[in-house]
C-alpha positions in Angstrom: 0.2 -0.2 0.1 1.5 3.6 -1.0 1.7 6.5 1.2 -1.0 8.3 -0.1 -3.3 5.3 0.8 -2.0 4.9 4.2 -2.9 8.2 5.1 -6.0 8.6 3.4 -7.3 5.9 5.3 -6.6 7.3 8.6 -8.1 10.1 7.6 -11.0 8.6 6.2 -11.4 6.9 9.9 -11.4 10.5 11.6 -13.7 12.3 8.9 -17.2 11.5 10.8 -15.6 12.6 14.1 -14.9 16.1 12.2 -17.9 16.6 10.4 -19.3 20.1 10.9 -15.3 22.0 11.0 -15.4 25.6 10.1 -14.8 26.5 6.7 -11.5 28.2 6.2 -11.3 31.9 4.9 -7.7 32.6 3.2 -5.8 29.9 5.0 -2.6 28.9 3.4 -2.4 25.4 1.5 -1.5 22.6 4.4 2.0 22.2 2.3 2.8 25.6 3.6 1.9 24.8 7.4 4.7 23.3 8.7 3.4 21.7 12.4 1.2 19.7 9.3 3.3 19.0 6.3 6.8 18.2 8.4 4.9 16.0 10.5 3.1 14.1 7.3 6.9 13.7 6.2 7.7 11.8 9.2 5.0 9.5 9.2 5.1 8.9 5.5 9.0 7.8 5.9 7.7 5.7 8.4 5.3 3.9 6.3 8.3 4.0 3.5 10.9 2.4 5.7 8.1 -0.3 6.8 7.1 -1.1 3.5 10.9 -1.5 2.1 12.4 -3.0 5.1 11.3 -6.6 5.9 12.9 -6.4 9.8 10.9 -3.1 10.7 7.3 -3.0 11.2 5.6 0.2 11.7 3.3 0.7 14.9 0.1 1.2 13.3 -2.2 2.4 16.1 0.1 4.8 17.2 0.4 5.8 13.5 -3.1 6.1 13.3 -3.4 8.2 16.0 -0.7 10.4 15.5 -2.2 11.0 11.9 -6.0 11.8 13.6 -4.1 14.3 15.9 -2.8 16.1 12.6 -6.0 15.7 11.1 -7.6 17.3 14.5 -5.2 20.4 14.3 -5.8 21.0 10.6 -9.7 21.0 11.5 -9.1 23.2 14.3 -7.0 25.6 12.2 -9.9 26.0 9.9 -9.3 23.3 7.0 -12.2 21.7 5.7 -12.4 17.9 5.5 -12.5 18.5 1.7 -9.2 20.7 2.0 -7.6 18.0 4.0 -8.5 15.4 1.7 -7.2 17.3 -1.2 -3.7 17.4 0.3 -3.8 14.1 1.3 -5.0 12.3 -1.7 -2.8 14.8 -4.2 -0.3 13.0 -6.3 1.6 16.1 -6.4 1.9 16.5 -2.9 3.0 12.9 -2.5 5.6 13.1 -5.3 7.1 16.4 -3.1 6.9 14.7 -0.1 8.5 11.7 -1.5 11.2 13.8 -2.7 11.6 15.5 0.7 12.2 12.1 2.1 14.5 11.1 -0.2 16.7 13.9 0.6 16.3 13.7 4.2 17.6 10.0 4.4 20.2 10.9 1.9 21.0 13.9 4.2 21.2 11.2 7.1 24.0 9.4 4.9 21.8 6.5 3.9 20.3 5.3 0.5 16.7 5.9 0.2 16.5 3.7 -3.2 17.5 0.4 -1.7 15.9 -1.3 0.9 19.2 -1.8 2.7 19.3 2.0 3.1 15.8 2.1 4.1 16.6 -0.5 7.0 19.5 1.2 8.0 18.0 4.2 8.3 15.2 3.1 10.3 17.5 1.4 12.8 19.1 4.4 13.3 15.6 6.3 13.6 14.6 4.0 16.5 18.3 4.0 18.1 18.0 8.0 18.0 14.0 8.0 19.3 13.5 10.3 16.6 9.6 10.8 16.0 10.0 9.0 12.7 11.8 6.1 15.0 9.1 6.3 17.5 6.0 4.8 14.7 8.8 2.0 13.8 9.4 -1.5 15.9 12.5 -3.5 15.1 11.9 -7.0 14.0 15.6 -8.5 14.4 
């Protein structure tokens, strides 16, 4: 399952809880809201690592809870369910987040294009207790 489907599924679960959110007036695109966009990058990287690395699993309940929190935060800022869904399901946004993720993994000294690189990155994130690492569990 790709990143968009994981995240869209998590947001779909919360849509009924957030019905009736206030309409946004002149809010910046969600990609420009760092506390949302940066956290979507962390969640996306965790999903990518778990998808590509057979020795690392994603903590699904923790991840879904985290994504619910992001959706709640976006809703509280005034974004509608339609605006949130458009951001989460956008192919352009997924490609942009993927590029940012690959650059982040490279900057950390790992190859984002190989399972070995992503496994090593995931293990390093778990060891350092990062946000990304908090979503992951090593099965070694």
